[in-house]
C-alpha positions as CSV (number, residue, x, y, z in Angstrom):
1,M,-41.7,8.0,0.0
2,N,-41.3,7.9,3.1
3,E,-43.1,10.2,5.8
4,S,-40.5,9.5,7.8
5,A,-38.0,11.2,5.9
6,V,-39.6,14.7,6.1
7,A,-41.4,14.9,9.5
8,E,-38.1,16.5,10.9
9,S,-38.3,20.8,10.3
10,L,-35.3,22.2,10.5
11,A,-33.7,23.1,13.5
12,P,-34.4,25.9,15.8
13,D,-33.7,29.1,14.1
14,H,-31.0,30.6,16.8
15,G,-31.2,33.6,14.3
16,V,-30.3,32.1,11.9
17,T,-32.8,34.3,9.8
18,E,-31.1,37.4,10.4
19,L,-27.7,36.8,10.1
20,L,-28.6,35.6,7.0
21,V,-30.8,39.1,6.3
22,A,-27.3,41.0,8.2
23,W,-24.8,39.1,5.7
24,S,-26.7,39.6,2.4
25,G,-26.4,43.2,3.2
26,G,-22.5,42.3,3.4
27,D,-21.7,42.0,6.7
28,Q,-18.7,39.3,6.5
29,D,-19.1,39.4,10.4
30,A,-22.6,37.6,10.6
31,L,-21.6,34.7,7.6
32,T,-18.1,34.0,10.1
33,A,-21.1,34.4,12.9
34,L,-23.4,31.7,10.4
35,I,-21.2,29.1,9.0
36,P,-21.0,27.2,12.8
37,I,-24.9,27.6,12.6
38,I,-25.8,26.3,9.6
39,Y,-23.5,23.5,8.6
40,G,-24.8,20.6,11.1
41,E,-28.1,21.2,8.9
42,L,-26.7,21.3,5.8
43,R,-25.3,18.0,6.3
44,R,-28.5,16.8,7.1
45,I,-29.9,17.5,3.9
46,A,-27.4,16.4,2.4
47,Q,-27.5,13.1,4.0
48,R,-31.3,12.7,2.4
49,H,-29.6,13.1,-0.8
50,M,-27.2,9.9,-0.6
51,R,-29.5,8.4,2.1
52,R,-29.3,5.3,0.7
53,E,-25.8,5.3,0.2
54,S,-22.9,2.7,2.7
55,P,-22.6,4.3,5.9
56,E,-18.5,4.9,4.9
57,R,-19.7,6.5,1.9
58,N,-22.5,8.5,3.2
59,T,-19.8,10.2,5.3
60,L,-17.6,10.6,2.5
61,E,-20.3,11.9,-0.3
62,T,-22.0,14.0,2.8
63,T,-18.8,16.0,3.5
64,A,-18.1,16.5,-0.3
65,L,-21.4,17.6,-1.1
66,V,-22.3,19.8,1.7
67,H,-18.5,21.4,0.9
68,E,-19.3,22.0,-2.8
69,A,-23.0,23.5,-2.0
70,Y,-21.5,26.3,0.7
71,L,-18.5,26.8,-2.3
72,R,-21.4,27.0,-5.0
73,L,-24.0,28.9,-2.7
74,M,-20.7,31.3,-1.5
75,N,-19.8,32.3,-4.6
76,Q,-23.0,33.9,-5.7
77,K,-22.7,37.7,-6.4
78,E,-26.8,38.5,-5.3
79,M,-27.7,37.3,-2.3
80,N,-31.5,38.2,-0.5
81,W,-31.7,35.8,2.0
82,R,-34.9,36.0,3.4
83,N,-35.0,33.8,5.9
84,R,-33.7,30.0,7.0
85,A,-36.1,28.4,5.1
86,H,-35.6,29.9,1.7
87,F,-31.3,29.9,2.5
88,F,-31.5,25.8,3.1
89,A,-34.0,25.6,0.4
90,A,-31.7,26.7,-2.3
91,S,-29.4,24.4,-0.4
92,S,-30.9,21.4,-1.4
93,Q,-32.0,23.4,-4.7
94,S,-27.8,23.1,-5.7
95,M,-26.8,20.2,-3.8
96,R,-29.5,18.7,-6.0
97,H,-28.4,19.9,-9.5
98,I,-24.4,19.2,-8.3
99,L,-25.9,15.3,-8.1
100,I,-27.5,15.1,-11.3
101,D,-24.8,16.2,-12.7
102,M,-22.3,13.8,-11.4
103,A,-24.8,11.0,-12.2
104,R,-25.1,12.1,-16.0
105,S,-21.1,12.3,-16.6
106,R,-20.9,8.5,-14.7
107,Q,-23.9,7.7,-17.5
108,T,-21.7,8.4,-20.5
109,G,-18.5,7.9,-19.3
110,R,-16.6,11.8,-18.6
111,R,-14.8,12.3,-16.2
112,G,-15.4,16.3,-14.5
113,S,-15.0,18.9,-17.3
114,G,-12.5,21.2,-14.5
115,A,-15.6,22.6,-12.9
116,Y,-15.0,20.3,-9.8
117,K,-12.5,19.8,-7.2
118,V,-10.5,16.2,-7.9
119,S,-11.7,15.7,-4.2
120,L,-15.2,15.7,-5.2
121,E,-14.9,13.7,-8.7
122,D,-13.3,10.7,-6.2
123,A,-15.6,11.2,-3.9
124,F,-18.9,10.0,-6.2
125,V,-18.3,6.8,-6.8
126,F,-21.8,5.9,-8.3
127,S,-23.0,2.6,-9.1
128,P,-24.9,2.5,-12.7
129,E,-27.9,1.9,-10.9
130,R,-28.1,4.7,-8.5
131,A,-26.6,7.3,-10.8
132,S,-29.8,6.0,-13.5
133,E,-32.1,6.5,-10.5
134,L,-31.2,9.7,-9.8
135,V,-31.1,10.7,-13.3
136,A,-34.6,9.4,-13.8
137,L,-35.6,10.8,-10.2
138,D,-34.0,14.6,-12.2
139,E,-36.4,13.6,-15.4
140,A,-39.4,13.0,-12.9
141,L,-39.6,16.3,-10.9
142,S,-38.3,18.1,-14.9
143,A,-41.4,16.6,-16.5
144,L,-43.5,17.7,-12.7
145,E,-42.2,21.5,-13.4
146,K,-43.1,22.2,-16.6
147,L,-46.5,20.5,-15.9
148,D,-46.6,22.1,-12.2
149,E,-43.9,24.3,-10.8
150,R,-45.3,25.0,-7.6
151,K,-45.5,21.0,-6.4
152,S,-42.0,20.5,-8.1
153,R,-41.0,22.7,-5.5
154,I,-42.7,21.1,-2.9
155,I,-41.6,17.5,-3.5
156,E,-38.0,19.1,-3.6
157,L,-38.8,21.4,-0.4
158,R,-40.2,19.0,1.5
159,F,-38.2,15.4,0.4
160,F,-34.9,16.4,-0.5
161,G,-34.7,19.6,2.0
162,G,-36.7,18.8,4.7
163,L,-38.7,21.4,5.2
164,S,-41.9,21.7,7.2
165,I,-45.2,21.4,5.9
166,E,-45.9,25.4,7.5
167,E,-41.3,26.2,6.3
168,T,-42.3,25.0,2.5
169,A,-45.9,27.4,3.1
170,A,-43.4,30.3,3.5
171,V,-40.6,29.2,0.7
172,L,-44.1,29.3,-1.4
173,D,-46.1,32.3,-0.2
174,V,-48.8,29.4,0.0
175,S,-51.5,28.5,2.9
176,P,-50.0,25.3,4.5
177,E,-53.2,23.8,3.8
178,T,-52.1,24.0,0.4
179,V,-49.0,23.0,0.4
180,W,-50.0,19.3,2.4
181,R,-53.0,19.1,-0.3
182,E,-50.4,19.4,-3.5
183,W,-47.5,17.9,-1.6
184,K,-50.3,14.2,-1.5
185,R,-50.7,14.9,-4.8
186,A,-47.5,15.5,-6.2
187,K,-46.2,12.0,-4.4
188,A,-48.5,10.2,-5.8
189,W,-48.2,11.7,-9.6
190,L,-43.7,10.6,-8.8
191,Y,-44.8,7.1,-7.2
192,C,-46.4,7.1,-11.3
193,Q,-43.7,8.0,-13.0
194,L,-41.6,6.0,-11.4
195,S,-43.1,2.4,-11.6
196,P,-42.3,-0.2,-13.7
197,S,-44.5,0.9,-16.6
198,G,-43.2,4.9,-16.3
199,G,-45.7,7.9,-16.9
200,S,-47.8,6.7,-19.4
201,R,-50.4,6.2,-16.7
202,Q,-50.2,9.9,-15.4
203,T,-49.5,12.7,-17.9
204,S,-50.9,15.4,-16.0
205,T,-51.5,17.0,-12.1
206,T,-54.9,18.5,-10.6
207,R,-54.3,22.1,-9.1
208,D,-57.8,23.0,-6.9
């Protein structure tokens, strides 16, 4: 995995944490103030998920992905955002689930069952190769989660969410040193799982 894809931390807070806490408490004015601040970061997270697409398709799919993830987050009945890292981590996880659902439906030849808007369904035109890659990555992360949930979360937060070592540590309530150590091990494990020979060479991870 490319280190440059995760080197950039989230943009400066600009009061995001305070607004998220206020929104969690039911302050709709806080949400109104929050939207223009967080939209750009949501697009950057979506672009990490969509980074293999052409510029034309990337623009369309990034917009659709941001909007669908945003709607899902807005429709949550219970919100308890601790800080901006927690919010963007949830956003990234939501985007991953959206893409995997779409990729699986493409693989099996099914159209959406009504859960997605037509605009979103039309936006995500996966090639068979790309759908297979997304599903394989999701299956590898799910396998890693069963072996070591924290390592799986670290991959998702850093690689897809773009969180820094320190921000990931804050979300998981562990030390930055622990995140750095387990990040390296998790990447090595995933590389092995996604290699042509599959996961036969490495079926466990080690935590100090």
